[in-house]
C-alpha positions as CSV (number, residue, x, y, z in Angstrom):
1,X,4.6,3.2,19.6
2,X,4.1,1.6,16.2
3,X,1.1,2.6,14.0
4,X,0.4,0.4,11.0
5,X,-1.0,2.4,8.1
6,X,-3.2,0.5,5.7
7,X,-5.0,2.0,2.6
8,X,-7.5,-0.4,1.1
9,X,-9.8,-0.5,-1.9
10,X,-12.3,-3.0,-0.6
11,X,-10.3,-6.2,-0.7
12,X,-11.8,-7.5,2.5
13,X,-10.4,-11.0,2.3
14,X,-6.9,-9.7,1.7
15,X,-7.3,-7.2,4.5
16,X,-8.4,-9.9,6.9
17,X,-5.3,-12.0,6.2
18,X,-3.1,-8.9,6.9
19,X,-4.8,-8.1,10.1
20,X,-4.4,-11.8,11.3
21,X,-0.7,-11.6,10.6
22,X,-0.4,-8.3,12.5
23,X,-2.2,-9.9,15.4
24,X,0.4,-12.7,15.4
25,X,3.5,-10.5,15.5
26,X,6.2,-11.2,18.1
27,X,6.6,-7.4,18.4
28,X,3.0,-6.1,18.4
29,X,1.9,-3.0,16.7
30,X,0.1,-0.6,19.0
31,X,-2.6,0.4,16.5
32,X,-3.7,-0.3,13.0
33,X,-5.4,2.5,11.0
34,X,-7.3,1.4,8.0
35,X,-8.1,4.0,5.4
36,X,-10.9,2.6,3.3
37,X,-12.5,3.9,0.1
38,X,-15.9,2.6,1.3
39,X,-18.0,2.2,4.4
40,X,-18.5,-1.5,3.8
41,X,-14.8,-2.2,4.6
42,X,-15.1,-0.2,7.8
43,X,-18.1,-2.1,8.8
44,X,-16.2,-5.3,8.3
45,X,-13.3,-4.0,10.4
46,X,-15.7,-3.0,13.2
47,X,-17.6,-6.3,13.1
48,X,-14.5,-8.4,13.7
49,X,-13.3,-8.9,17.3
50,X,-9.8,-7.8,16.8
51,X,-9.5,-6.5,20.3
52,X,-9.7,-10.1,21.6
53,X,-6.6,-10.9,19.5
54,X,-4.7,-7.9,21.0
55,X,-5.1,-5.6,18.0
56,X,-6.5,-2.1,18.1
57,X,-8.0,-1.4,14.7
58,X,-9.5,1.9,13.6
59,X,-11.1,2.7,10.2
60,X,-11.5,5.9,8.3
61,X,-13.4,6.4,5.0
62,X,-11.4,8.4,2.5
63,X,-13.3,9.0,-0.8
64,X,-12.6,9.1,-3.7
65,X,-9.9,6.4,-3.3
66,X,-6.3,7.5,-3.7
67,X,-3.5,5.6,-2.0
68,X,-1.5,8.7,-1.1
69,X,-4.6,10.6,0.3
70,X,-5.6,7.5,2.2
71,X,-2.2,7.1,3.8
72,X,-1.9,10.8,4.6
73,X,-5.4,10.7,6.4
74,X,-4.3,7.7,8.4
75,X,-1.0,9.2,9.4
76,X,-2.7,12.4,10.5
77,X,-4.5,10.6,13.2
78,X,-1.8,8.0,14.1
79,X,-0.1,8.2,17.4
80,X,3.0,6.1,16.7
81,X,6.6,7.2,16.7
82,X,7.0,4.6,13.9
83,X,4.8,4.3,10.9
84,X,4.4,0.7,9.5
85,X,3.3,1.4,5.9
86,X,1.6,-1.6,4.3
87,X,-0.5,-2.6,1.4
88,X,-3.8,-4.3,2.0
89,X,-2.7,-7.6,0.3
90,X,0.5,-8.4,2.2
91,X,0.9,-11.0,5.0
92,X,3.7,-10.6,7.5
93,X,5.8,-13.4,8.9
94,X,5.4,-13.5,12.7
95,X,8.8,-11.9,13.4
96,X,8.7,-9.4,10.6
97,X,8.0,-6.3,12.7
98,X,10.5,-7.4,15.3
99,X,13.4,-7.5,12.8
100,X,12.4,-4.2,11.3
101,X,12.2,-2.5,14.6
102,X,15.5,-3.9,15.8
103,X,17.3,-2.6,12.7
104,X,15.6,0.8,13.0
105,X,16.8,1.2,16.5
106,X,20.4,0.5,15.8
107,X,21.0,4.2,15.1
108,X,19.0,7.5,15.1
109,X,20.1,8.2,11.6
110,X,18.1,5.2,10.2
111,X,14.9,6.8,9.0
112,X,13.2,3.8,7.3
113,X,13.5,0.0,7.0
114,X,12.2,-2.0,4.1
115,X,11.3,-5.7,4.4
116,X,11.9,-8.5,1.9
117,X,9.2,-10.7,0.2
118,X,9.1,-14.4,0.7
119,X,6.9,-15.3,-2.3
120,X,8.7,-13.6,-5.1
121,X,12.2,-12.2,-6.1
122,X,13.1,-8.6,-6.8
123,X,12.9,-7.8,-10.5
124,X,16.1,-7.7,-12.6
125,X,16.2,-5.2,-15.5
126,X,15.1,-6.4,-18.9
127,X,17.8,-6.9,-21.5
128,X,17.2,-3.4,-23.0
129,X,17.4,-1.7,-19.6
130,X,20.5,-3.7,-18.8
131,X,22.2,-2.4,-21.9
132,X,21.3,1.1,-20.8
133,X,22.7,0.5,-17.3
134,X,25.9,-1.2,-18.4
135,X,26.8,0.8,-21.5
136,X,25.3,4.3,-20.9
137,X,25.5,4.7,-17.1
138,X,28.5,2.4,-16.9
139,X,27.2,0.4,-13.9
140,X,27.9,-3.2,-13.0
141,X,25.2,-5.4,-11.5
142,X,26.1,-4.8,-7.9
143,X,26.1,-1.0,-8.5
144,X,22.4,-0.7,-9.3
145,X,21.2,-2.9,-6.5
146,X,19.1,-0.9,-4.1
147,X,19.4,2.3,-6.1
148,X,17.3,4.7,-8.1
149,X,19.1,5.6,-11.4
150,X,18.4,7.3,-14.7
151,X,14.7,7.9,-15.4
152,X,13.8,6.7,-11.8
153,X,14.6,3.1,-12.4
154,X,14.5,1.4,-9.0
155,X,16.1,-1.9,-8.1
156,X,15.9,-4.2,-5.2
157,X,18.4,-7.0,-4.4
158,X,18.7,-10.1,-6.5
159,X,20.1,-12.2,-5.1
160,X,19.1,-11.2,-1.6
161,X,22.0,-10.3,0.6
162,X,22.7,-12.0,3.9
163,X,22.6,-8.8,6.0
164,X,21.2,-5.3,6.0
165,X,22.0,-3.1,3.0
166,X,21.5,0.7,2.3
167,X,18.7,1.6,-0.2
168,X,17.9,4.8,-2.0
169,X,14.1,4.2,-2.0
170,X,11.5,2.3,0.1
171,X,8.6,0.0,-0.6
172,X,5.3,1.7,-0.2
173,X,3.7,-1.6,1.1
174,X,6.5,-3.1,3.2
175,X,8.3,-0.4,5.2
176,X,8.7,1.0,8.7
177,X,9.3,4.8,8.7
178,X,10.4,7.0,11.5
179,X,7.5,9.5,12.0
180,X,9.8,12.5,12.9
181,X,11.7,12.1,9.6
182,X,8.5,11.7,7.6
183,X,7.3,15.0,9.0
184,X,10.7,16.7,8.5
185,X,10.7,16.0,4.8
186,X,7.0,17.0,4.3
187,X,5.5,13.5,4.0
188,X,4.0,12.3,0.7
189,X,3.9,14.6,-2.3
190,X,0.5,15.9,-3.6
191,X,1.0,15.7,-7.4
192,X,-0.1,12.2,-8.1
193,X,-2.5,11.8,-10.9
194,X,-5.0,9.0,-10.2
195,X,-5.9,6.8,-7.3
196,X,-3.1,4.2,-7.9
197,X,-0.4,6.9,-7.3
198,X,2.3,5.0,-9.0
199,X,5.9,5.6,-7.7
200,X,4.8,7.4,-4.5
201,X,7.1,5.1,-2.6
202,X,10.1,6.1,-4.8
203,X,9.2,9.8,-4.2
204,X,9.0,9.4,-0.4
205,X,12.1,7.4,-0.3
206,X,14.1,10.1,-2.2
207,X,12.9,12.7,0.3
208,X,13.7,10.5,3.3
209,X,17.2,10.0,2.1
210,X,17.8,13.7,2.8
211,X,17.1,13.0,6.4
212,X,19.0,9.8,7.0
213,X,19.5,6.3,5.9
214,X,17.1,3.7,4.5
215,X,18.0,0.1,5.1
216,X,16.9,-3.1,3.5
217,X,16.3,-5.9,6.1
218,X,16.4,-9.4,4.6
219,X,15.4,-11.0,7.9
220,X,12.0,-9.1,7.9
221,X,9.8,-10.9,5.4
222,X,6.2,-10.9,4.2
223,X,4.2,-12.2,1.3
224,X,2.8,-9.8,-1.3
225,X,-0.2,-11.5,-3.0
226,X,-1.0,-8.8,-5.6
227,X,-4.7,-9.1,-5.2
228,X,-6.3,-8.3,-8.6
229,X,-9.6,-6.8,-7.5
230,X,-9.9,-3.0,-7.5
231,X,-6.9,-2.3,-9.7
232,X,-6.9,0.4,-12.4
233,X,-6.6,-0.5,-16.0
234,X,-3.2,-0.9,-17.7
235,X,-3.9,2.3,-19.6
236,X,-4.3,4.3,-16.4
237,X,-1.4,2.6,-14.6
238,X,0.9,3.4,-17.5
239,X,-0.3,7.0,-17.7
240,X,0.3,7.4,-14.0
241,X,3.6,5.8,-14.1
242,X,5.0,8.2,-16.7
243,X,3.2,11.4,-15.4
244,X,4.4,10.8,-11.8
245,X,8.0,10.0,-12.9
246,X,8.1,13.4,-14.6
247,X,6.8,15.3,-11.5
248,X,9.2,13.4,-9.2
249,X,12.1,14.5,-11.4
250,X,10.8,18.0,-11.8
251,X,9.6,18.9,-8.2
252,X,11.2,16.4,-5.8
253,X,14.6,16.3,-7.5
254,X,14.4,19.9,-8.9
255,X,15.4,19.1,-12.4
256,X,14.9,21.6,-15.2
257,X,11.9,21.0,-17.5
258,X,14.0,19.9,-20.5
259,X,16.0,17.4,-18.4
260,X,13.0,15.9,-16.7
261,X,11.1,15.7,-20.0
262,X,14.1,14.1,-21.6
263,X,14.3,11.5,-18.9
264,X,10.7,10.5,-19.2
265,X,11.0,10.4,-23.0
266,X,14.0,8.1,-22.6
267,X,11.9,5.9,-20.3
268,X,9.0,5.9,-22.7
269,X,11.2,4.9,-25.7
270,X,13.1,2.1,-24.0
271,X,10.2,0.7,-22.0
272,X,8.0,0.7,-25.2
273,X,10.8,-1.1,-27.1
274,X,11.3,-3.6,-24.3
275,X,7.6,-4.3,-24.1
276,X,7.3,-4.6,-27.8
277,X,10.2,-7.1,-28.0
278,X,8.6,-9.1,-25.2
279,X,5.4,-9.3,-27.2
280,X,7.3,-10.4,-30.3
281,X,9.0,-13.2,-28.3
282,X,5.7,-14.4,-26.9
283,X,3.9,-13.8,-30.2
284,X,1.2,-12.1,-28.2
285,X,0.5,-8.3,-28.5
286,X,-2.7,-8.3,-26.4
287,X,-1.2,-6.2,-23.7
288,X,0.8,-3.7,-25.7
289,X,-1.7,-1.1,-26.9
290,X,-3.2,0.0,-23.6
291,X,0.1,0.9,-21.9
292,X,1.4,2.6,-25.0
293,X,-1.7,4.7,-25.2
294,X,-1.6,5.6,-21.5
295,X,2.0,6.8,-21.8
296,X,1.1,8.9,-24.8
297,X,-1.7,10.6,-22.9
298,X,0.7,11.2,-20.0
299,X,2.9,13.2,-22.4
300,X,-0.1,15.4,-23.2
301,X,-0.7,16.0,-19.5
302,X,2.9,16.8,-18.8
303,X,3.0,19.5,-21.6
304,X,-0.1,21.1,-20.2
305,X,1.0,21.0,-16.6
306,X,4.7,21.9,-17.1
């Protein structure tokens, strides 16, 4: 059985498009569990006649909103052997699940499969980060593809390969996970700061890699529309990003405080420099202050919580 796990923050239009794409899959999911931050979204799910389209949809209210807590609540009541972990603003191509499932079933040591996107490319490192990768870590371009390196820098595949490739992390909105492996590694961690839970997918991927292989499936494709409504501020997102990186390094990877703190300090320094140079190039500093302030506050939280 396949259980689709969908946390949502009230983006009803995006959720409707996702559910329509799930109903059209050539390999159907057995159930969809929507974990909503509000009752209004659950009322929408119940009002739509998804049963007529062959889709079993259940909805839970999980408040206050938190992507990890919402996913955990949905997984707790899911019945599937496989967990299709999705965001509420993706739309799957009709054969997406079919390709992910076929790759998952090639071997029992495959614990997760991540799909590709059809509406944007995977990000390449900025020039500052590329200097770090090439001259500090001594990596060539093909060596950082699909990996997690340094201060938890994660990279996809650009250009996209023709066939499946091993990955060291998974996408939190576009992955199929073997439930038994998810339970074996303890599932999602519980230290995420705010409701956006930045980097929870990197954390889970690093844990799943202890149980088996994660594969990237270029044939499985979906669109990610990055719906703007309901998102946290840039200040909060930057704060979460740095804080969560530290705790993944410290707790999930077991690094000493000084090493973990040094890694996030490196991330803060190079990311701030890269962002600043980008603002200089565009002659627009409008978006610089909020992320900078958020990262500074994250350092305060880290020193208190160490």
